[in-house]
DOMI-16933 format. One record per residue (C-alpha): z, y, x; residue in three letters. Coordinates in steps of 0.2 Angstrom, whole numbers. Example, Ala and Ser with C-alpha at 12.3 -4.5 7.8 and 13.67 -1.06 7.14 Angstrom:
REM residues 2
@Z = 39; Y = -22; X = 62; r = Ala
@Z = 36; Y = -5; X = 68; r = Ser
//
This chain:
REM residues 145
@Z = 624; Y = 1026; X = 287; r = Unk
@Z = 631; Y = 1025; X = 305; r = Unk
@Z = 619; Y = 1025; X = 319; r = Unk
@Z = 624; Y = 1018; X = 336; r = Unk
@Z = 616; Y = 1019; X = 353; r = Unk
@Z = 610; Y = 1003; X = 361; r = Unk
@Z = 625; Y = 999; X = 372; r = Unk
@Z = 637; Y = 1004; X = 358; r = Unk
@Z = 628; Y = 994; X = 346; r = Unk
@Z = 628; Y = 978; X = 357; r = Unk
@Z = 647; Y = 981; X = 360; r = Unk
@Z = 650; Y = 982; X = 341; r = Unk
@Z = 639; Y = 967; X = 338; r = Unk
@Z = 648; Y = 956; X = 351; r = Unk
@Z = 665; Y = 961; X = 344; r = Unk
@Z = 659; Y = 956; X = 326; r = Unk
@Z = 652; Y = 940; X = 331; r = Unk
@Z = 667; Y = 936; X = 342; r = Unk
@Z = 678; Y = 940; X = 327; r = Unk
@Z = 668; Y = 929; X = 316; r = Unk
@Z = 668; Y = 914; X = 328; r = Unk
@Z = 685; Y = 917; X = 336; r = Unk
@Z = 691; Y = 900; X = 331; r = Unk
@Z = 676; Y = 891; X = 339; r = Unk
@Z = 680; Y = 881; X = 355; r = Unk
@Z = 666; Y = 878; X = 368; r = Unk
@Z = 660; Y = 861; X = 372; r = Unk
@Z = 659; Y = 853; X = 389; r = Unk
@Z = 642; Y = 850; X = 396; r = Unk
@Z = 637; Y = 835; X = 407; r = Unk
@Z = 635; Y = 841; X = 425; r = Unk
@Z = 617; Y = 833; X = 425; r = Unk
@Z = 612; Y = 844; X = 410; r = Unk
@Z = 618; Y = 860; X = 416; r = Unk
@Z = 606; Y = 872; X = 423; r = Unk
@Z = 608; Y = 880; X = 440; r = Unk
@Z = 613; Y = 898; X = 440; r = Unk
@Z = 597; Y = 908; X = 444; r = Unk
@Z = 597; Y = 916; X = 462; r = Unk
@Z = 597; Y = 934; X = 455; r = Unk
@Z = 615; Y = 931; X = 448; r = Unk
@Z = 622; Y = 923; X = 464; r = Unk
@Z = 632; Y = 937; X = 472; r = Unk
@Z = 637; Y = 928; X = 488; r = Unk
@Z = 625; Y = 915; X = 494; r = Unk
@Z = 636; Y = 911; X = 509; r = Unk
@Z = 645; Y = 899; X = 497; r = Unk
@Z = 630; Y = 889; X = 493; r = Unk
@Z = 627; Y = 884; X = 511; r = Unk
@Z = 631; Y = 865; X = 514; r = Unk
@Z = 638; Y = 861; X = 531; r = Unk
@Z = 646; Y = 845; X = 538; r = Unk
@Z = 663; Y = 852; X = 538; r = Unk
@Z = 662; Y = 857; X = 519; r = Unk
@Z = 664; Y = 848; X = 502; r = Unk
@Z = 654; Y = 852; X = 487; r = Unk
@Z = 664; Y = 860; X = 472; r = Unk
@Z = 653; Y = 862; X = 456; r = Unk
@Z = 659; Y = 874; X = 443; r = Unk
@Z = 650; Y = 874; X = 426; r = Unk
@Z = 651; Y = 883; X = 410; r = Unk
@Z = 653; Y = 875; X = 393; r = Unk
@Z = 641; Y = 877; X = 379; r = Unk
@Z = 645; Y = 885; X = 362; r = Unk
@Z = 645; Y = 902; X = 354; r = Unk
@Z = 662; Y = 908; X = 359; r = Unk
@Z = 658; Y = 922; X = 373; r = Unk
@Z = 640; Y = 917; X = 374; r = Unk
@Z = 634; Y = 934; X = 375; r = Unk
@Z = 642; Y = 937; X = 392; r = Unk
@Z = 641; Y = 930; X = 409; r = Unk
@Z = 657; Y = 925; X = 417; r = Unk
@Z = 660; Y = 930; X = 435; r = Unk
@Z = 666; Y = 917; X = 447; r = Unk
@Z = 677; Y = 921; X = 462; r = Unk
@Z = 684; Y = 911; X = 476; r = Unk
@Z = 700; Y = 918; X = 484; r = Unk
@Z = 695; Y = 935; X = 476; r = Unk
@Z = 677; Y = 935; X = 483; r = Unk
@Z = 664; Y = 936; X = 470; r = Unk
@Z = 652; Y = 921; X = 470; r = Unk
@Z = 641; Y = 921; X = 455; r = Unk
@Z = 639; Y = 926; X = 436; r = Unk
@Z = 638; Y = 910; X = 425; r = Unk
@Z = 631; Y = 909; X = 408; r = Unk
@Z = 634; Y = 895; X = 395; r = Unk
@Z = 626; Y = 879; X = 400; r = Unk
@Z = 625; Y = 884; X = 419; r = Unk
@Z = 632; Y = 877; X = 435; r = Unk
@Z = 634; Y = 883; X = 453; r = Unk
@Z = 638; Y = 871; X = 467; r = Unk
@Z = 648; Y = 879; X = 481; r = Unk
@Z = 653; Y = 872; X = 498; r = Unk
@Z = 670; Y = 875; X = 504; r = Unk
@Z = 679; Y = 869; X = 520; r = Unk
@Z = 695; Y = 858; X = 518; r = Unk
@Z = 709; Y = 868; X = 512; r = Unk
@Z = 717; Y = 877; X = 497; r = Unk
@Z = 708; Y = 890; X = 486; r = Unk
@Z = 711; Y = 900; X = 471; r = Unk
@Z = 696; Y = 899; X = 459; r = Unk
@Z = 695; Y = 914; X = 447; r = Unk
@Z = 684; Y = 918; X = 432; r = Unk
@Z = 683; Y = 935; X = 423; r = Unk
@Z = 672; Y = 939; X = 408; r = Unk
@Z = 659; Y = 952; X = 411; r = Unk
@Z = 657; Y = 967; X = 398; r = Unk
@Z = 656; Y = 969; X = 384; r = Unk
@Z = 666; Y = 952; X = 381; r = Unk
@Z = 684; Y = 956; X = 384; r = Unk
@Z = 697; Y = 945; X = 391; r = Unk
@Z = 707; Y = 944; X = 407; r = Unk
@Z = 706; Y = 936; X = 424; r = Unk
@Z = 711; Y = 917; X = 424; r = Unk
@Z = 714; Y = 907; X = 439; r = Unk
@Z = 717; Y = 889; X = 445; r = Unk
@Z = 722; Y = 882; X = 462; r = Unk
@Z = 709; Y = 870; X = 470; r = Unk
@Z = 713; Y = 858; X = 484; r = Unk
@Z = 697; Y = 853; X = 494; r = Unk
@Z = 697; Y = 838; X = 505; r = Unk
@Z = 681; Y = 833; X = 515; r = Unk
@Z = 672; Y = 819; X = 507; r = Unk
@Z = 680; Y = 824; X = 490; r = Unk
@Z = 670; Y = 827; X = 474; r = Unk
@Z = 676; Y = 842; X = 463; r = Unk
@Z = 670; Y = 848; X = 446; r = Unk
@Z = 678; Y = 862; X = 437; r = Unk
@Z = 673; Y = 869; X = 419; r = Unk
@Z = 674; Y = 886; X = 412; r = Unk
@Z = 678; Y = 885; X = 394; r = Unk
@Z = 689; Y = 890; X = 379; r = Unk
@Z = 700; Y = 882; X = 366; r = Unk
@Z = 699; Y = 886; X = 348; r = Unk
@Z = 713; Y = 899; X = 348; r = Unk
@Z = 714; Y = 903; X = 367; r = Unk
@Z = 703; Y = 914; X = 379; r = Unk
@Z = 692; Y = 908; X = 393; r = Unk
@Z = 700; Y = 896; X = 406; r = Unk
@Z = 695; Y = 886; X = 422; r = Unk
@Z = 700; Y = 868; X = 422; r = Unk
@Z = 696; Y = 852; X = 433; r = Unk
@Z = 686; Y = 841; X = 423; r = Unk
@Z = 680; Y = 823; X = 422; r = Unk
@Z = 665; Y = 828; X = 410; r = Unk
//
């Protein structure tokens, strides 16, 4: 019998579950059903400040088992914003312009940095989802759902 300390056991369990469920895709969640990211997981609250010269961009994370044990860190132009768990959303406010939205899975869930370009115009409505396909890693995508 092999005994593992707490952190090592968590990593081993995540790897096992990830391997067993590796073919499972996540499912989009309606924006109205997604829970706000708790304040303790917001890294930079400056992005949460609504102003007349900004547009709202909502980033939500799919539901489903794939990667559900880990939060995913959201970045805007390489600045960390929040750690998002499955079924959660964060509404950020950005001035008009072009941005790179990035997501990176937190430990112990592996994976790499994924990015997408966002062009924000005043008065626009923007929604992105963080999810994964059945045989792919995590991604960030514009969404109508």
